[in-house]
Backbone bond lengths (Angstrom), bond angles and torsions (degrees), N, CA, C in turn:
res aa  C-N    CA-C-N  psi(-1)  N-CA   C-N-CA  omega(-1)  CA-C   N-CA-C  phi
1 M - - - 1.461 - - 1.526 109.27 -
2 G 1.332 118.44 131.56 1.452 122.51 -174.15 1.512 113.52 -74.28
3 L 1.336 114.34 173.45 1.462 120.13 -178.05 1.521 112.00 -60.26
4 T 1.312 117.47 -36.09 1.467 120.83 -174.27 1.521 113.02 -86.70
5 K 1.335 117.70 3.47 1.462 120.78 -176.96 1.520 113.41 -100.96
6 R 1.328 118.23 -23.27 1.450 120.87 -173.25 1.514 110.41 -101.52
7 E 1.330 116.42 117.86 1.458 121.71 -179.11 1.524 110.26 -75.63
8 V 1.320 115.36 135.05 1.468 121.25 -173.07 1.525 110.27 -115.87
9 A 1.326 115.25 131.31 1.465 121.62 170.21 1.522 107.78 -109.01
10 I 1.335 116.41 127.59 1.466 121.42 177.00 1.518 108.12 -98.68
11 V 1.326 116.08 124.07 1.465 121.52 -177.70 1.530 108.89 -113.36
12 G 1.335 115.86 123.70 1.462 120.48 -179.23 1.508 112.09 79.70
13 P 1.333 118.31 59.80 1.471 121.23 -171.17 1.524 113.88 -79.91
14 G 1.332 116.41 83.37 1.461 120.71 173.37 1.510 110.04 -86.44
15 R 1.324 116.55 -149.90 1.464 120.19 -177.01 1.526 111.89 -62.73
16 V 1.346 116.19 -45.88 1.464 119.51 -179.92 1.519 110.75 -66.54
17 G 1.325 116.36 -45.21 1.459 120.09 -177.86 1.516 112.99 -61.56
18 Q 1.326 116.39 -41.85 1.462 119.12 -179.98 1.531 111.57 -68.20
19 A 1.325 115.84 -45.45 1.465 119.11 -178.58 1.529 111.28 -64.98
20 L 1.340 116.41 -47.62 1.459 120.00 -179.43 1.523 110.61 -65.87
21 G 1.325 116.64 -39.64 1.465 119.76 178.17 1.512 112.32 -60.38
22 K 1.322 116.63 -43.18 1.465 120.23 -179.80 1.526 111.00 -64.13
23 L 1.330 116.18 -44.06 1.464 120.09 -179.48 1.525 111.60 -66.32
24 L 1.332 116.94 -40.70 1.458 119.80 178.32 1.524 110.94 -65.06
25 A 1.333 116.46 -41.89 1.471 119.75 178.25 1.523 110.53 -60.69
26 E 1.331 116.18 -42.32 1.470 120.04 179.00 1.525 111.36 -66.10
27 A 1.348 116.80 -25.52 1.470 121.21 178.92 1.525 112.26 -85.52
28 G 1.338 117.08 0.14 1.453 120.63 177.17 1.509 115.38 99.02
29 V 1.342 117.70 4.45 1.465 120.72 177.31 1.530 108.50 -78.55
30 P 1.332 118.75 126.76 1.473 120.32 -177.62 1.532 112.30 -75.98
31 I 1.321 116.60 103.22 1.463 122.01 175.15 1.526 106.26 -88.20
32 T 1.322 116.99 108.58 1.461 120.01 -172.78 1.519 113.63 -97.55
33 L 1.344 117.31 -31.44 1.460 120.97 -177.41 1.521 110.57 -135.95
34 I 1.329 115.45 143.05 1.468 122.58 171.73 1.521 105.86 -122.92
35 A 1.330 117.04 110.17 1.461 120.98 -173.14 1.522 111.46 -110.38
36 A 1.330 115.76 131.90 1.462 121.53 177.99 1.520 108.85 -144.39
37 R 1.322 116.27 160.89 1.468 119.83 179.33 1.525 111.38 -68.94
38 R 1.328 116.35 -35.28 1.465 120.19 179.92 1.527 109.58 -103.11
39 P 1.336 118.33 127.21 1.469 121.16 -177.80 1.524 112.88 -55.45
40 G 1.337 116.85 -38.96 1.461 119.91 -179.42 1.507 112.10 -62.94
41 A 1.329 116.45 -38.49 1.462 120.42 179.30 1.519 110.43 -66.16
42 A 1.333 116.98 -40.24 1.469 120.49 178.05 1.522 110.78 -63.90
43 R 1.319 117.15 -41.55 1.475 120.19 -179.28 1.520 111.35 -66.32
44 R 1.339 116.75 -44.09 1.465 119.59 179.68 1.527 110.97 -62.70
45 A 1.339 115.53 -41.38 1.461 119.25 -179.79 1.524 110.99 -65.25
46 A 1.328 117.01 -41.77 1.466 120.56 179.92 1.527 110.93 -63.31
47 R 1.325 116.09 -38.02 1.475 118.92 177.59 1.521 110.04 -64.15
48 F 1.323 116.50 -41.93 1.467 119.38 -178.74 1.525 110.65 -67.21
49 V 1.328 116.34 -47.05 1.460 120.40 -179.33 1.522 110.82 -63.64
50 G 1.335 116.43 -33.80 1.463 120.60 -179.32 1.514 112.36 80.27
51 S 1.334 116.31 15.47 1.459 120.74 -178.38 1.515 108.12 -163.40
52 G 1.322 117.24 152.37 1.455 121.25 175.63 1.516 112.90 98.06
53 R 1.319 115.55 138.95 1.460 122.02 177.71 1.528 109.34 -82.74
54 P 1.335 118.51 127.20 1.467 119.64 177.65 1.525 110.38 -74.68
55 V 1.338 116.60 128.18 1.461 121.38 -179.27 1.519 109.27 -140.43
56 G 1.323 115.29 167.95 1.450 120.72 173.49 1.518 110.42 -76.80
57 I 1.327 115.71 157.91 1.457 119.68 -175.91 1.527 111.71 -66.36
58 E 1.330 117.80 -22.32 1.463 121.66 179.86 1.525 112.34 -90.26
59 D 1.314 118.03 0.71 1.465 120.67 -179.00 1.530 109.80 -59.46
60 P 1.344 118.63 129.37 1.475 120.99 -177.07 1.523 113.68 -62.40
61 R 1.335 117.23 -21.03 1.459 119.05 -179.40 1.527 112.54 -69.34
62 V 1.323 117.30 -19.39 1.466 119.75 -179.67 1.525 110.56 -59.51
63 T 1.316 116.99 -42.89 1.472 119.93 -176.58 1.524 112.50 -76.83
64 E 1.325 117.93 -4.95 1.466 120.73 177.22 1.528 111.68 -85.05
65 A 1.328 117.60 -17.39 1.466 120.39 -179.77 1.525 109.91 -64.96
66 T 1.326 116.18 145.34 1.471 118.81 179.52 1.526 111.86 -78.81
67 V 1.338 116.28 -20.47 1.464 121.21 175.79 1.522 108.52 -132.65
68 I 1.312 117.09 131.39 1.468 121.03 174.46 1.519 107.88 -117.65
69 L 1.326 115.09 125.81 1.455 122.11 179.07 1.521 107.94 -107.25
70 L 1.326 116.19 110.99 1.459 121.56 -179.23 1.520 109.54 -92.94
71 T 1.330 116.22 113.01 1.464 120.89 179.13 1.534 109.75 -120.29
72 T 1.322 115.06 35.56 1.459 121.93 179.88 1.533 110.21 -75.25
73 A 1.317 115.29 174.32 1.469 120.24 170.22 1.521 108.45 -62.04
74 D 1.335 116.92 152.05 1.463 121.42 -176.65 1.524 112.12 -54.12
75 A 1.323 116.91 -44.68 1.461 120.92 -175.41 1.519 112.43 -66.43
76 A 1.331 116.96 -21.48 1.469 120.46 -177.69 1.518 113.04 -86.97
77 L 1.332 117.81 -12.56 1.466 119.91 -172.41 1.528 112.82 -58.94
78 E 1.315 116.94 -52.11 1.463 119.70 -175.38 1.524 112.10 -63.23
79 P 1.346 119.37 -48.51 1.471 118.28 178.61 1.532 113.22 -63.95
80 V 1.319 117.69 -35.62 1.467 119.90 177.73 1.522 109.90 -65.49
81 A 1.343 116.85 -42.46 1.463 120.40 178.71 1.532 110.96 -62.15
82 R 1.325 117.06 -42.46 1.470 119.95 178.22 1.523 110.75 -62.82
83 G 1.338 115.63 -42.45 1.459 119.48 -179.83 1.514 112.52 -63.69
84 L 1.314 116.93 -42.33 1.464 120.17 178.68 1.528 110.49 -64.75
85 A 1.328 116.75 -41.99 1.465 120.46 -178.33 1.523 111.60 -61.16
86 R 1.325 116.67 -35.58 1.472 119.71 -179.91 1.529 112.07 -68.95
87 R 1.315 116.86 -22.49 1.463 120.33 -172.43 1.525 113.61 -89.46
88 R 1.321 118.07 -8.09 1.461 120.45 178.76 1.521 108.42 -145.38
89 R 1.339 116.14 127.37 1.454 120.38 -176.66 1.520 111.81 -72.57
90 D 1.337 116.84 -42.17 1.467 120.39 -174.38 1.525 110.06 -117.77
91 W 1.341 115.96 115.82 1.462 121.50 178.91 1.529 111.62 -106.79
92 S 1.301 117.15 15.41 1.463 120.49 -178.74 1.529 110.76 -58.30
93 G 1.339 115.69 139.03 1.459 121.14 178.63 1.513 114.08 82.77
94 R 1.330 117.04 -4.21 1.463 120.01 179.87 1.529 110.27 -102.67
95 V 1.323 114.77 152.65 1.465 121.98 178.99 1.520 108.46 -118.71
96 V 1.312 116.37 132.89 1.470 121.47 175.33 1.522 107.88 -122.81
97 L 1.323 116.45 123.55 1.463 122.91 -178.92 1.524 109.65 -120.47
98 H 1.320 116.63 146.02 1.463 119.40 170.01 1.526 109.51 -123.61
99 T 1.334 115.90 162.94 1.469 121.01 -174.90 1.525 112.31 -113.74
100 C 1.329 117.83 16.27 1.465 121.35 -179.90 1.520 110.33 -74.10
101 G 1.330 117.01 136.48 1.454 120.80 -179.29 1.511 114.42 -86.43
102 S 1.322 118.30 -22.88 1.467 120.09 -172.22 1.519 113.76 -101.32
103 L 1.340 118.18 -7.92 1.461 121.35 -178.44 1.528 110.48 -119.22
104 P 1.333 117.57 142.04 1.460 119.97 179.78 1.527 111.65 -76.27
105 A 1.328 115.27 168.90 1.463 120.23 176.52 1.519 111.24 -59.29
106 A 1.343 117.28 -26.49 1.465 121.46 -177.06 1.520 113.40 -59.42
107 V 1.332 118.36 -16.09 1.460 120.31 176.45 1.533 110.12 -62.83
108 L 1.323 116.47 -17.46 1.468 122.06 179.49 1.529 112.02 -95.92
109 R 1.325 118.63 15.61 1.468 119.75 -172.37 1.522 114.45 -61.45
110 P 1.343 122.40 -24.89 1.471 117.89 174.00 1.533 112.14 -56.98
111 L 1.345 116.55 -31.15 1.462 120.31 178.21 1.527 111.16 -78.90
112 R 1.321 116.60 -34.19 1.470 119.66 176.53 1.532 110.34 -63.64
113 R 1.341 116.94 -38.99 1.464 120.01 179.74 1.525 111.60 -61.20
114 R 1.329 116.54 -23.76 1.471 120.36 178.82 1.523 112.06 -96.66
115 G 1.349 116.64 7.77 1.457 119.42 172.48 1.509 116.54 109.55
116 A 1.337 118.54 -5.90 1.461 120.80 -178.50 1.522 110.96 -74.72
117 A 1.320 116.04 150.16 1.471 121.71 167.36 1.517 106.51 -87.69
118 I 1.312 117.47 128.03 1.465 120.67 -176.39 1.526 110.25 -115.87
119 G 1.316 115.26 149.98 1.451 119.46 -179.88 1.516 111.32 -163.26
120 A 1.321 114.87 176.06 1.463 121.33 179.54 1.517 109.23 -139.22
121 L 1.318 115.71 138.65 1.461 120.94 170.57 1.521 107.20 -133.17
122 H 1.326 115.64 125.98 1.459 120.87 -175.52 1.510 109.81 -126.21
123 P 1.341 117.34 125.83 1.465 119.00 178.39 1.526 110.96 -78.17
124 F 1.322 116.24 125.27 1.465 120.21 175.07 1.530 106.49 -82.53
125 Q 1.324 114.34 72.98 1.456 120.50 -172.25 1.514 108.62 -159.05
126 T 1.313 116.69 154.25 1.458 122.23 177.44 1.524 109.63 -89.38
127 I 1.338 115.68 137.62 1.462 120.68 -178.23 1.527 107.98 -135.31
128 P 1.336 117.82 79.91 1.459 120.17 -178.30 1.524 113.84 -72.73
129 S 1.337 117.79 -16.01 1.463 122.21 178.34 1.522 108.00 -157.26
130 P 1.341 118.57 160.34 1.467 119.55 176.51 1.525 112.91 -57.49
131 A 1.331 116.93 -41.08 1.468 119.85 -179.60 1.526 111.02 -64.15
132 A 1.328 116.94 -42.10 1.464 120.04 177.10 1.525 110.31 -64.25
133 G 1.329 116.42 -36.48 1.454 120.29 178.76 1.515 112.75 -62.45
134 V 1.327 116.73 -37.19 1.464 120.08 177.98 1.520 110.21 -60.83
135 R 1.332 116.74 -37.20 1.468 120.23 176.85 1.526 110.97 -73.95
136 N 1.338 116.09 -47.10 1.462 121.04 -168.93 1.522 114.70 -77.50
137 L 1.323 117.12 -25.77 1.461 119.48 -176.66 1.522 113.45 -80.16
138 K 1.317 116.39 -12.16 1.462 118.72 176.32 1.526 109.08 -74.56
139 A 1.320 115.60 129.61 1.472 122.28 175.90 1.524 113.03 60.41
140 C 1.326 117.70 27.75 1.457 118.98 177.65 1.533 110.25 -95.99
141 F 1.326 116.39 -177.35 1.457 122.89 -178.24 1.531 109.27 -99.89
142 W 1.348 116.16 139.17 1.463 121.68 -175.93 1.522 110.32 -127.83
143 G 1.334 116.83 125.69 1.453 121.44 172.77 1.522 110.08 -83.10
144 I 1.326 116.67 128.35 1.467 121.81 -174.26 1.525 109.87 -128.58
145 E 1.335 116.48 138.70 1.466 122.11 171.82 1.516 108.63 -158.41
146 G 1.333 115.85 165.60 1.450 120.74 179.47 1.511 112.69 130.75
147 D 1.327 117.02 -162.69 1.460 122.69 179.48 1.527 110.67 -67.52
148 A 1.331 115.50 156.91 1.468 120.60 -174.01 1.525 112.41 -57.41
149 A 1.337 117.70 -45.40 1.464 120.22 -177.97 1.525 111.30 -65.22
150 A 1.342 115.77 -36.86 1.461 120.02 179.42 1.530 110.56 -70.46
151 R 1.335 116.76 -41.29 1.468 119.92 177.63 1.527 110.88 -63.10
152 K 1.315 116.47 -39.09 1.461 120.28 -179.99 1.522 110.88 -62.26
153 L 1.335 116.57 -47.23 1.462 119.60 179.85 1.525 111.01 -64.75
154 A 1.333 116.96 -43.99 1.465 120.37 178.87 1.527 110.10 -59.32
155 G 1.321 116.88 -42.34 1.462 120.48 178.23 1.511 112.60 -62.43
156 Q 1.334 117.07 -37.25 1.469 120.61 177.14 1.526 110.79 -64.50
157 W 1.337 116.10 -40.78 1.466 119.61 178.21 1.522 111.13 -63.96
158 V 1.319 115.94 -45.75 1.470 119.56 -179.46 1.528 109.94 -60.58
159 K 1.312 116.82 -43.48 1.467 120.56 179.02 1.525 110.78 -62.05
160 A 1.334 117.15 -40.04 1.461 120.87 179.48 1.527 111.75 -63.48
161 L 1.337 116.28 -27.50 1.470 120.92 179.57 1.524 112.12 -92.51
162 G 1.334 116.63 4.73 1.460 120.14 179.46 1.502 113.64 74.25
163 G 1.335 116.90 19.72 1.454 120.55 -175.98 1.517 113.60 -94.76
164 V 1.321 114.64 -175.15 1.464 122.65 179.46 1.525 108.05 -122.82
165 A 1.339 116.66 122.00 1.464 121.35 177.78 1.528 109.99 -94.27
166 F 1.320 116.75 140.65 1.466 120.94 176.16 1.525 108.72 -138.97
167 P 1.337 117.74 150.50 1.469 120.29 -178.72 1.520 112.23 -79.65
168 V 1.318 115.57 147.59 1.464 122.67 174.15 1.523 107.15 -126.09
169 R 1.335 117.00 136.37 1.463 120.14 176.85 1.531 109.49 -70.34
170 P 1.323 117.60 122.89 1.470 119.68 -175.74 1.524 113.83 -53.46
171 L 1.337 117.56 -40.26 1.458 120.37 -177.14 1.524 112.75 -75.72
172 Q 1.340 116.43 -6.46 1.467 121.01 -179.88 1.531 112.11 -113.75
173 K 1.331 116.82 19.30 1.465 119.13 -177.43 1.530 112.15 -62.17
174 T 1.324 117.57 -38.23 1.468 119.20 -179.43 1.522 110.70 -66.14
175 L 1.323 116.66 -38.63 1.468 120.43 176.78 1.525 110.59 -64.83
176 Y 1.316 115.85 -43.20 1.469 121.25 176.43 1.532 110.55 -57.58
177 H 1.330 115.76 -44.58 1.462 119.72 -178.39 1.524 111.13 -69.38
178 A 1.338 116.37 -35.35 1.465 119.87 176.75 1.524 110.47 -62.19
179 A 1.344 116.95 -35.65 1.467 120.36 177.57 1.522 110.34 -63.24
180 A 1.326 116.84 -39.98 1.466 120.12 177.60 1.530 110.62 -66.36
181 F 1.327 115.81 -42.73 1.461 120.26 179.79 1.526 111.38 -61.07
182 L 1.322 115.79 -36.44 1.461 121.00 -175.36 1.521 112.75 -64.01
183 V 1.339 117.93 -26.67 1.461 119.50 -175.18 1.524 114.29 -117.20
184 C 1.317 118.85 3.83 1.468 118.04 -179.84 1.536 111.42 -114.64
185 P 1.339 120.21 -77.59 1.472 117.88 179.87 1.518 112.72 -62.70
186 T 1.338 116.62 -29.28 1.464 118.08 178.51 1.527 111.32 -69.05
187 V 1.325 117.06 -37.43 1.471 119.91 177.59 1.528 109.83 -65.68
188 V 1.332 116.64 -41.28 1.467 119.85 177.37 1.530 110.05 -60.40
189 T 1.339 116.20 -42.67 1.462 120.21 179.31 1.523 110.76 -62.87
190 L 1.333 117.28 -44.21 1.467 121.00 178.34 1.526 111.15 -62.76
191 M 1.330 116.60 -40.88 1.471 119.40 179.71 1.526 110.76 -65.36
192 D 1.333 116.50 -39.03 1.464 119.62 178.60 1.525 110.92 -64.39
193 R 1.332 116.86 -42.99 1.463 119.12 179.09 1.522 110.79 -68.35
194 S 1.337 117.00 -36.79 1.458 120.51 176.65 1.525 110.62 -62.40
195 A 1.332 116.58 -40.99 1.465 120.30 179.22 1.529 111.13 -61.42
196 R 1.321 116.14 -38.27 1.472 119.29 178.07 1.527 110.81 -64.74
197 L 1.328 116.79 -42.43 1.465 119.84 178.99 1.526 110.85 -64.78
198 L 1.329 116.45 -39.39 1.470 119.83 178.35 1.525 111.08 -61.86
199 R 1.326 116.02 -43.16 1.470 118.98 179.34 1.527 110.23 -64.39
200 H 1.335 116.55 -38.73 1.466 120.14 177.31 1.525 110.47 -63.08
201 A 1.344 116.14 -30.93 1.469 120.73 179.60 1.526 112.29 -82.82
202 G 1.342 117.26 -0.35 1.459 120.59 176.24 1.515 115.60 101.96
203 V 1.331 118.23 0.88 1.465 120.50 178.29 1.526 108.56 -71.31
204 P 1.341 119.80 129.06 1.470 121.17 -179.82 1.523 111.84 -56.62
205 A 1.317 116.08 136.64 1.466 120.70 -179.20 1.521 111.76 -59.17
206 S 1.333 116.88 -30.84 1.471 120.71 -176.50 1.523 113.10 -65.71
207 I 1.342 117.01 -22.09 1.466 117.74 -178.67 1.527 113.31 -112.56
208 A 1.339 117.76 -7.09 1.468 119.85 -175.72 1.529 111.40 -60.46
209 R 1.339 117.18 -48.10 1.471 119.56 -177.59 1.528 112.54 -67.72
210 P 1.345 119.42 -49.60 1.473 116.99 178.05 1.522 113.04 -62.81
211 M 1.321 117.16 -33.36 1.455 120.41 178.18 1.534 110.21 -65.23
212 L 1.329 116.72 -45.34 1.455 120.31 177.31 1.534 111.28 -65.01
213 G 1.329 116.37 -38.02 1.457 119.58 179.08 1.520 111.76 -60.11
214 Q 1.322 116.31 -44.66 1.465 120.50 178.56 1.532 110.70 -64.40
215 F 1.307 115.80 -42.17 1.466 122.96 -178.12 1.533 111.17 -62.23
216 V 1.328 115.43 -48.54 1.457 120.36 -177.49 1.529 110.89 -72.11
217 A 1.337 117.51 -37.04 1.466 120.12 178.43 1.527 111.03 -60.88
218 E 1.320 116.75 -40.80 1.472 119.55 178.57 1.526 110.54 -68.74
219 T 1.327 116.50 -36.21 1.461 120.28 176.15 1.529 110.53 -61.25
220 V 1.320 116.48 -42.81 1.473 120.92 178.83 1.522 110.43 -63.08
221 R 1.331 116.98 -43.83 1.463 119.34 178.82 1.526 111.29 -60.52
222 S 1.324 116.53 -40.29 1.467 120.41 178.76 1.521 111.08 -64.74
223 F 1.342 116.82 -40.52 1.460 120.24 179.44 1.527 110.76 -62.66
224 V 1.340 116.54 -45.20 1.463 120.33 -178.70 1.525 110.55 -63.37
225 K 1.328 116.28 -40.84 1.467 120.55 -176.66 1.524 112.96 -78.11
226 L 1.336 116.97 -39.33 1.463 120.87 -168.40 1.523 114.98 -110.21
227 G 1.330 117.16 -20.39 1.463 119.68 -173.20 1.517 111.21 89.05
228 G 1.333 115.77 169.16 1.454 120.72 -172.22 1.514 114.55 -61.27
229 R 1.335 118.24 -50.34 1.465 121.15 -174.15 1.523 111.46 -60.53
230 R 1.344 117.66 -47.70 1.465 120.55 -175.59 1.525 112.36 -77.21
231 A 1.329 117.79 -23.99 1.469 119.84 179.65 1.527 112.35 -82.29
232 L 1.318 116.56 -16.31 1.466 120.71 -175.96 1.527 110.66 -71.26
233 T 1.322 115.76 131.71 1.465 121.61 177.24 1.526 108.84 -131.21
234 G 1.329 116.40 177.24 1.452 119.78 175.76 1.516 112.84 107.59
235 P 1.335 116.93 179.82 1.473 120.81 -172.62 1.522 114.44 -64.80
236 V 1.326 119.00 -30.63 1.469 119.26 -179.62 1.520 110.45 -65.95
237 T 1.336 117.50 -39.65 1.472 119.77 179.84 1.526 110.95 -65.19
238 R 1.346 116.93 -28.02 1.468 121.06 -179.12 1.524 112.30 -90.38
239 G 1.326 116.65 -7.48 1.458 119.69 -173.98 1.513 111.83 69.45
240 D 1.319 116.96 29.28 1.464 122.60 -178.39 1.526 109.01 -88.68
241 W 1.329 115.63 76.39 1.462 120.43 -173.91 1.521 112.14 -71.37
242 T 1.321 117.40 -24.14 1.477 120.16 177.40 1.523 110.22 -62.93
243 T 1.327 117.15 -42.74 1.470 120.27 178.85 1.517 110.85 -66.45
244 V 1.323 117.10 -41.01 1.469 119.72 178.76 1.527 109.92 -60.12
245 K 1.331 116.67 -42.02 1.471 119.31 179.83 1.527 111.16 -67.79
246 R 1.327 116.92 -33.77 1.477 119.14 175.23 1.527 110.41 -65.74
247 H 1.326 116.49 -40.74 1.470 119.84 175.75 1.528 110.32 -55.89
248 L 1.321 115.47 -48.73 1.459 119.73 -178.10 1.530 111.12 -61.08
249 A 1.320 116.64 -39.88 1.468 120.42 -178.33 1.520 111.41 -64.79
250 V 1.330 116.71 -43.81 1.466 118.80 -178.08 1.520 110.72 -72.66
251 L 1.319 117.88 -34.50 1.461 120.01 177.75 1.525 110.80 -66.39
252 R 1.321 118.05 -35.41 1.468 120.18 177.88 1.523 110.87 -63.25
253 R 1.336 116.66 -30.64 1.469 119.96 178.15 1.523 112.01 -80.58
254 V 1.331 116.73 -45.99 1.470 121.90 -169.05 1.529 112.78 -90.74
255 S 1.322 117.04 -40.78 1.465 120.77 -174.94 1.530 109.63 -148.20
256 P 1.325 117.49 72.03 1.472 120.73 -173.11 1.533 113.79 -60.10
257 D 1.334 117.36 -24.88 1.465 118.46 179.74 1.525 112.25 -67.97
258 L 1.347 117.10 -16.67 1.455 120.48 179.08 1.531 113.16 -84.42
259 V 1.322 117.12 -13.97 1.473 120.07 -175.08 1.527 112.39 -60.02
260 P 1.353 120.35 -47.92 1.470 118.66 178.56 1.530 112.78 -60.54
261 L 1.328 116.34 -37.53 1.466 120.20 179.01 1.525 110.56 -66.67
262 Y 1.324 116.59 -46.57 1.465 120.89 178.80 1.538 110.19 -59.18
263 S 1.323 116.52 -44.62 1.464 120.93 -178.70 1.526 110.79 -63.07
264 A 1.339 116.82 -42.59 1.464 120.51 179.69 1.524 110.88 -64.44
265 L 1.329 116.66 -39.01 1.463 120.03 179.42 1.530 111.05 -66.67
266 V 1.323 116.95 -39.90 1.468 119.86 177.73 1.519 109.83 -62.25
267 R 1.332 117.38 -43.96 1.465 120.31 179.52 1.536 111.13 -61.83
268 A 1.335 116.80 -39.47 1.460 120.03 178.70 1.523 111.50 -69.45
269 M 1.324 115.89 -28.60 1.463 121.83 -177.24 1.533 112.29 -77.01
270 L 1.314 117.15 -29.66 1.464 121.16 -173.53 1.532 113.16 -55.98
271 P 1.340 120.24 -52.28 1.467 118.49 -179.56 1.523 112.84 -65.71
272 L 1.341 117.51 -33.08 1.460 120.08 177.26 1.525 110.23 -65.00
273 A 1.333 116.48 -37.96 1.462 121.07 178.87 1.528 112.47 -79.29
274 G 1.338 116.66 -10.10 1.460 119.90 -177.67 1.511 112.15 71.69
275 K 1.341 116.38 32.82 1.463 120.99 -177.28 1.525 110.50 -118.97
276 R 1.315 114.84 158.03 1.458 122.09 172.31 1.523 108.13 -122.24
277 A 1.319 115.72 128.46 1.462 119.29 -177.71 1.513 110.92 -72.06
278 P 1.334 117.83 134.64 1.471 119.99 174.71 1.524 110.64 -68.22
279 A 1.312 115.81 164.38 1.466 121.02 -175.77 1.524 112.14 -57.78
280 A 1.334 117.10 -38.59 1.469 120.38 -178.78 1.516 111.18 -63.79
281 L 1.337 116.86 -37.94 1.467 120.06 178.21 1.527 110.73 -69.85
282 E 1.320 116.45 -42.88 1.479 120.14 177.49 1.526 110.65 -54.89
283 K 1.316 115.00 -41.18 1.458 119.14 179.25 1.515 110.63 -65.62
284 A 1.337 117.46 -41.08 1.458 120.91 179.37 1.532 110.89 -65.55
285 L 1.325 116.75 -37.13 1.471 120.53 -179.41 1.527 111.82 -69.58
286 R 1.335 116.83 -27.49 1.474 120.31 -178.53 1.506 112.46 -83.73
287 R 1.309 119.22 -18.03 1.471 122.00 -174.78 1.516 111.47 -63.37
């Protein structure tokens, strides 16, 4: 069945649900219902998506859709799946997908027991707002797993958005999600703390963020082109332990809460740089 033949109900339309819904609608996928617990949230999401009737999550029409896309919070997935399963005896021929990165498709098994094909598609991308998601979800990478029919439909959606689908081992979804966490919100946190240090050093606040953005963007390009070892720069790669110890000394004065983080990052950096810390540095890192 083609993209334009299967009616889709989006349940729990947060940032991912709104962005993905809008892109799918623009690609010709019929978004018929937008369901949320709060009527206002459903209406706002429907306006953003530009398609779909806003309804409550308990509306009986939700279970009539041939495809249900669950974009709820992670903790809500299992109870929502149980609730939907109770409302329809036979789910044969229907597909239910969720967009959670840390939970496998099996969290939807109450629906599978009633005949539904279940699956998961997760964008390996940052979505700080629905509008940003509309930009970022185009041509991005999507982790997919689940039943064959669900994987097939998810793959068709990814292809329609110009993206790249890749398989994820269901039992390793939390590890997969931890990998995403390690390089997205943590990088934002590091950039924010770096910006504070720059301002303390006298760098104008008006240029700290764009300066860091340019710096980190070039670092990312180097990593993609060269790999971790060759893209790595800085005093650890040079074995410049005197500079590292000076960093630690000034951080203890200006921002002591950053010292454990800095020390942990240096330790993680050492094997990538192919270096071994001398005893004096080890002592400084433990202080």
